[in-house]
N, C-alpha and C positions, 0 to 999 in steps of 0.2 A: 716492469713494465708491458701493458698489454700492447697488441702488436696493430691495435684501433687507433695506439695513441700517433704512431706516427701520419697517418692520412687524415684522422676527423679530430677536432681541437676538442677538446671536455665544456659539452654544454650545460653552465650549471640552471639546468630549467628547474630541478628541486628549490634551488636556493631564491630562485627570484619568485615561487609561488610561496618560500618562506615568510618573503620579504611583506610580499603584498597581503596574505594573514595577517601577518604582526600588523601592517597600516590600516589594514580592516579593523581588528578588532580595539585599534583606538582610536580609530574616528569613528567608529559607529556603538562603543560603547554603550552607552542611553540607552540604545534602540534593542542593542542585543538584552537588556538586562530589561527589556519588557515584554519582548517572545518568552524569553526564559518564563517569566511571572504568569502571563499570561498560557504557556502550554503547560507550565508546572497545577494550575489551575483546572485548568481543562481533564487534563490525568488524574488527577486527584478525585476529583469530583466525580468521573466518569468508572474510576475503580474503588470508591466510597459506594455506589450504587451496587456495582456487582459483589463485593466484599462484603458487604454491612448486611443485608438479609440472608436469612438461614439457605444452605446449599440447597434446599430442597425445593426452596422456592423459584431461585435462580433458574435451578436445572430446568424445572418447569416449563418456566414461561421461556428459555430457550426452546426447550423439546416442542412448545406451541409455536415457538415462529418456522421449525423447521417442519412441523404438521402443516400449517399454512403455505410454507413453500412448496411442498412437495407429497406431502402425506402422511399417515401411521407408520410406514415402515422408518424413513427417515426421523422421524420423529423417537420411535422406540432404540434405534439404533445409539440417537443423541443421547436418549437417556441414559442407556446401559454404559456411552462411553464416559460421560459424566461422572455416574457413579465409579468408575474405574479410577478416574483422575481423584475422587475426594477419597474412594479406598487405600492410594498410594501417597495421600496426603500431600497432595498439589495441587488442591482447587485454588487456595490462595494466591499460588505462586500461577496458574491458570488462566486467574479474571483478572491478576495485572498485567499477564503478558495478552490478553483482550482486550483490554482499556490503551493498552500502547498502540496495538495493530488500529484498531480502531479510531484512535484518534489521528495516526497518521496515514490512515488509508483516506479518510474524510477531507484532510489538507491536501494531499494528493491528487484526490479527484478533483477538491476546489479551484486548483490550478490547473489541472489536466486535461480537464474535459472542455475549459473554455479557451484554452490555447489550443487543443486541438479542433474545436470549431472555428478558430480562427486561422489555423495552420489549411484547412480546407478549403477556406473562403478567399488565401490571399497564395496563390504561389512564390510569392516572395517569402514571406513569413515561412512557408514549408521547407524552401531550401536553406533556410537560415536554420530551423528548428532539427531540421532531420540527424545533421552531422553531430550537431551536440546530443542529441538521446541516443543516437552510437554512442558517443563519449560516456552517457552516462551509464548505462546498460553493460559496458565490458570493462568499465572499472571497478576492479574485487572492491566488494563492499566493504572491508577491512579497512580500505583507503578513507571512504567518507567519514569514520569515525575520529580520524586522525585529528584535523581541524575543527570538527565539533568538540571535542573534547577541551582545545585549546580555547573555543571561545565561550560555552557553555561549562565550563568545569564536565564531571562525573554527574552521575546520575540519569533519571526518567529523557532530559531533556534533549540532550546530545542524543541518545538512540533516535528521540522521535523523529527529530531533523534529519539523521543521517537516513533514516527509514523512508520520508519523502522524496530525499533527493532520490534515493536507488528507486524505489516504486515509483516514482513520478511517470515513466516513458513510456507504460503501456496504455495507460489512461489518454494522452495524448494521441499515441499510433492509433487506435483505436475507433477513440471520436473519428480523428481526420478522415481512418479509411471507413469508417460508417457511413459518413456525410457524401464524400466524392462517391460512396458504389452507390445512391440514391440513382433512382435513373434518371436522366436531363431531362426525358419527356415529360414527366411527372412535376418536375420544375417549371419546365417551362408554360403548363399548361397553368401552374398558378400564377406564374406571370400575366397568361393570358387572361384571366378573372379580374387581374389586377391589383392583387395579392402582393403587400410589400415586402423587401426581402426578409424584415424578422419575423413576419408572420409567416412566410413559406419555411423559415427556419423551425420555427415553434410547432408547427401543423403539420408540415412534411416531411422535412428531413430528417429532424430528431426522431418522430416518430419511427420512420422506417428502417433509421438507423438504429434504432434502440437496442435490438438482439447482438448487434455489433460492439455498442458502448457497454453494455452489460459485460461481455465477454473479458472484456479491458477493466471493468472493475473487478471481477476476479481474478483476472492476473495482478492488478496491484494490490489488492488484499493479502493475496499468495506470497509477493514477495516481500509484502511488507511483514510478516507472518517468520520469513526467512532471517530478512534485516534484523529484527526484533531479536529473533536469539543471539546471534551475533552481537546486538548492542548488550549484552548480557557483559561483556570486554570491559565495558565503561560505566560499571554499577547501575545499568538499567533495571535490576531486578527481574521478576517473573521467573518465568522456567529457563530463561537464559540466562541465570543468574546460577540456577541448579547446575546447567550444563556446565558454565566454565568451570565451578566448582570441585564438579565430580570429574573434571578434565587433569585441572589441577592435584586433587589427591588422588588421583587413578583410583575411584569411586565406582564399578561398576555397576551395583544396585542403585545410587541414586543416577548417575548418568542415562540408566535404561528407563526407570520411572519419569525421569525428566523429557524423555526423549519420545517416549511412547505417550505422556502428556500433549506432544506439541504436534504428533501425530492424529491426536484425537480431535484436538481442535483445527489443523488442519482440515482434516475431513469435514469437519461440521461449517466450516466458513466456507469450504470449497461447492459443499453438496447447495447448500442453503443458494447462496447467490449463483449457482449452475442452473438453481430451478427458478429462482426470479427470473432469471433472462428469457426464461422460456413462457411466462406468465404477461407479454405484452401482448395487445393487440395483434400486431403486426406477426408475432413470432407463431399466436394461434393460430394465422390465416395461414401463416406455410405450412405450420405443420398439418392443418388441414388438408390443404391443396396437393399436400404429396399422397396422400394416403390414398 
């Protein structure tokens, strides 16, 4: 018997959570079925777009996106990286992983940015949201997979939902931070000219906060990629599936090839989103003033 048993009674927190999740599954089973169908349809459609055309077509399109974001160096690096992915026979898995990341990131941002705006405009909401986000960020990613498997079984959907929960926090935090950092005198000037709160948000606060918000977008995508790899444990497929298979078989070559493909995808997504954050008028003005 542990020495703590004498002083602290056993708290069945895990049992309470288990009971709650079991009740949740029974009470909202039709809703979860609809969510599963919608998410699976979105993922299948995006995966078909990325995997259907020949490798060269998709690689050139993504390289063109890199060129638009930052220039020819990133475009060439992207193209070389994708050739390497295809060369180690991980192209289809990489595109499946990219589809998972994009679906999860879009959902996380669609929830996180409005929630961040609300928290920035309401101190009570901010005080409630912050500890929840702290909990979400510090909880190990593996833990999110357990209830998602209970609710959605195995496959891409539990991976997507767990990724949304895991990657949501930076979208909220960076959006709130960006809006709160906007100079209060600029906002007061908008009020003085008779602008409505909605117009001030759209035309003053969001444009000025855009570089910070885009940094949050970058972090959401990076966290999504890391979680999607872990989601291979629940049958989400993609590169995560090969990483898990390599671990189970102690297959060094497969693990290295899948891991290298993850790194190439991560570099592409990081560089593109970071470059796009510098293309806003505010970011360009700040860069020009610093010269």
